[in-house]
C-alpha positions in Angstrom: -2.8 6.1 -15.3 -5.0 6.6 -12.3 -8.3 5.3 -13.4 -10.4 7.5 -10.5 -8.8 10.3 -12.5 -9.8 9.1 -15.7 -13.0 8.6 -14.8 -13.3 11.5 -13.2 -12.5 13.7 -16.4 -15.1 11.8 -18.7 -17.7 11.9 -16.4 -17.0 16.1 -16.1 -16.8 16.1 -19.9 -19.9 14.1 -20.3 -21.7 16.7 -18.2 -20.2 19.1 -19.8 -22.2 18.1 -23.1 -25.1 17.6 -21.8 -25.0 21.0 -20.7 -25.5 20.3 -17.1 -21.6 22.0 -16.1 -20.5 25.0 -17.7 -17.4 25.9 -18.7 -16.0 27.3 -15.8 -17.7 24.1 -13.9 -16.2 22.0 -15.8 -12.6 23.8 -15.6 -13.0 24.0 -11.7 -13.8 19.9 -11.7 -10.7 19.5 -13.7 -8.5 21.1 -11.1 -9.9 19.4 -8.6 -9.4 15.9 -9.9 -5.9 17.1 -10.7 -5.2 18.0 -7.4 -6.7 14.7 -6.0 -4.8 12.5 -8.8 -1.1 14.3 -7.4 -2.2 13.6 -3.8 -2.5 9.9 -4.6 0.8 9.9 -6.4 2.3 11.9 -4.0 1.6 9.8 -1.2 2.4 6.6 -3.4 6.0 8.2 -4.0 6.0 8.8 -0.5 4.7 5.0 0.8 7.4 3.8 -1.5 10.0 5.7 0.0 9.3 5.0 3.2 9.6 1.2 2.0 5.7 0.9 1.4 5.6 -2.8 3.0 7.0 -4.3 -0.8 10.5 -5.4 -1.3 12.3 -5.7 -4.5 10.5 -5.7 -7.9 7.1 -4.6 -5.8 6.6 -8.1 -4.4 6.6 -8.1 -0.7 9.3 -8.6 1.6 10.5 -12.0 2.3 9.1 -13.4 5.7 11.8 -13.6 8.6 12.6 -17.1 9.8 11.1 -18.5 13.2 13.2 -18.0 16.1 15.2 -21.0 17.1 13.9 -22.7 20.4 15.3 -22.0 23.4 18.3 -23.8 24.3 17.9 -25.0 27.9 14.7 -26.8 26.5 17.4 -29.5 24.8 19.3 -30.3 28.0 16.5 -30.9 30.3 16.8 -34.2 32.1 13.9 -36.4 32.0 12.2 -36.7 35.7 12.9 -40.3 35.9 16.9 -40.3 34.9 19.3 -40.7 37.5 22.6 -39.0 37.8 25.3 -40.6 36.4 28.0 -41.8 39.2 
């Protein structure tokens, strides 16, 4: 469960128990916390549906191999070489 949500509920309950929050303020705070929690879950689900930058099993996707060197560079003759007759 979302730690921010749980901690928010605990803090709101403590404020209610201390008499700082009325029952109505506590219920309003709970609704606000629940909406924020649901938004975070929806964001996580959207990221997972879009790939989220994670591969199989929650691990990052493998790195792409570097591109091969240009083929033309392998066939460049040294400047001191003479052409064959």
